[in-house]
C-alpha positions, -999 to +999 in steps of 0.1 A: +063-227-179+028-241-175+034-248-138+047-213-133+016-199-149-005-222-128+012-209-096+006-172-107-031-179-115-035-197-082-018-168-064-042-144-080-072-164-069-059-166-033-049-129-035-085-120-044-096-133-010-067-117+008-077-084-010-112-086+003-101-092+039-074-065+036-100-040+023-124-048+052-095-042+076-086-009+060-122+003+060-124-001+098-088+012+104-094+045+084-125+051+104-113+042+139-075+038+136-078+003+151-072-031+135-102-054+139-086-087+150-121-103+149-125-097+112-116-133+103-140-148+128-168-125+117-163-137+081-163-173+093-195-169+112-211-152+082-200-182+060-217-206+084-249-185+081-246-188+043-241-226+046-271-229+069-293-211+044-281-234+017-291-263+039-325-249+042-329-252+004-319-217-008-297-212-039-261-202-033-264-166-045-296-160-026-281-175+005-250-154+001-270-122-004-290-128+028-259-138+048-242-106+036-272-086+047-273-102+081-236-097+084-241-060+076-266-057+104-243-075+128-214-052+119-236-021+125-248-035+159-213-042+170-202-007+163-233+009+179-237-013+210-201-024+218-176+000+202-195+033+204-193+035+242-155+029+239-150+060+217-128+076+243-112+045+257-075+036+254-062+016+224-055-014+247-091-015+258-103-016+222-078-044+214-091-064+243-127-060+230-116-071+195-100-102+210-131-109+230-152-106+198-129-131+181-134-156+209-172-150+210-177-156+173-154-186+173-171-203+203-206-194+190-199-211+156-186-242+173-215-243+197-242-239+170-227-259+141-200-280+159-163-281+151-165-309+125-153-300+090-181-294+065-180-293+027-192-260+012-206-260-023-190-240-051-214-219-071-193-222-103-199-252-126-171-277-132-166-271-169-137-278-192-122-250-212-090-240-229-063-234-202-082-254-176-049-271-166-037-237-155-066-224-135-099-240-124-135-226-127-138-218-090-105-199-090-117-178-120-150-173-102-132-161-071-113-135-090-143-123-110-165-120-079-138-101-061-131-077-089-169-071-094-174-064-057-144-041-055-155-022-086-190-018-071-174-005-038-152+019-058-183+033-077-202+036-044-175+056-026-167+077-056-200+086-071-228+083-045-237+109-018-237+083+009-203+069-001-188+104-002-202+111+032-186+079+046-153+088+031-155+123+046-164+109+080-135+085+080-109+110+067-119+142+086-147+137+111-146+173+124-150+189+090-177+163+081-197+172+111-195+209+102-212+202+068-239+181+084-227+145+080-238+122+108-203+108+115-214+082+141-238+065+117-213+067+088-188+048+110-215+022+118-222+018+081-185+013+075-185-015+100-215-031+083-199-029+049-167-045+062-187-074+077-206-079+044-173-079+025-160-106+049-191-127+043-183-127+005-147-135+011-156-164+034-181-179+010-156-177-018-128-194+001-149-220+020-151-245-010-113-245-011-104-248+026-137-264+038-159-250+065-149-251+101-144-225+129-106-221+122-110-216+084-101-179+084-072-179+109-044-180+084-064-160+058-067-132+083-030-131+086-026-129+049-052-102+048-032-083+074-001-088+053-018-074+022-032-044+041+002-035+056+021-040+024-002-019+003-008+006+030-032+004+059-046+038+051-051+031+014-080+010+003-066+006-032-032-002-018-047-029+004-063-045-026-030-044-045-012-058-015-036-087-012-030-098-048+007-092-043+010-114-012-011-141-029+012-143-060+045-139-041+038-167-016+030-191-044+061-180-065+084-184-035+071-219-028+073-228-065+109-217-069+118-233-035+104-267-047+122-262-081+154-256-063+150-288-042+143-309-074+172-294-093+199-293-066+185-316-039+186-289-013+154-280+006+153-242+013+117-233+014+084-249+003+046-249+007+049-253+045+066-219+048+040-199+029+028-181+060+064-173+070+069-157+036+039-134+041+053-123+075+088-117+060+071-096+033+054-075+060+085-071+081+105-060+050+080-035+038+074-020+073+112-017+078+118+000+045+085+019+041+064+019+073+034+035+057+032+007+031+037+010-007+007+033-012-001+045+023+000+081+034+025+093+059+006+113+085+025+138+107+010+155+137+021+188+152+024+188+190 
């Protein structure tokens, strides 16, 4: 039972990071109807910025705040300088740009900081407490930081004028313009927020997977899985999907290993976790293409 609880707790900690990535993907998709394939590399680059600031002597939280702010600016500049001129371009052209951004951020990180693996400090102290055999301090910290950030974002989009304007610009740009909302700048701010969220996700997961240019590759796929399962048009659904994918992948691996120990037959294990995420995506999209909480949008032609 303790091992089962440990796997669930570990899945929730991993799911917290997947939820952050999924939310960033959904924020951009709802505004542009495009999936940002460079989201993982942008988060990785932001994590390197945070690591560099820590090496300069800054505290973890100060470095993370500055790195998130710089990431916000980078996200806004990408939207204004690179993507804004492509507003009327084909979907394929935008996909090529996203792939180009992925390659640029990846190569820049390697050129500036090298491709060697670096350790990344955890901001949470290693303390012993009841139940520490089930979940560690850093895992608890990951979940707490994620929930706090998601709660702050919910309050921002629900109760502030700027947040409501950004929601209106993403959901109905034409009507938003009619009531005086600067839709172009709202979309740019959305890109900035998505980049800042990615910075937090990268800084939380780096102590676990270590820091190197490929650190976010698999995590981005899990984030895609969470976003698609929950609903690519639903921010809340994407968050739920991220946690769901994190828990399910751990449970499947756990029961697969248990089956091997009990019956001596290997069916599935830790090595197939990514395959599990992809199977979940295919199943959900086959049975419910809009995702569990997504909205089905019909267009009259």
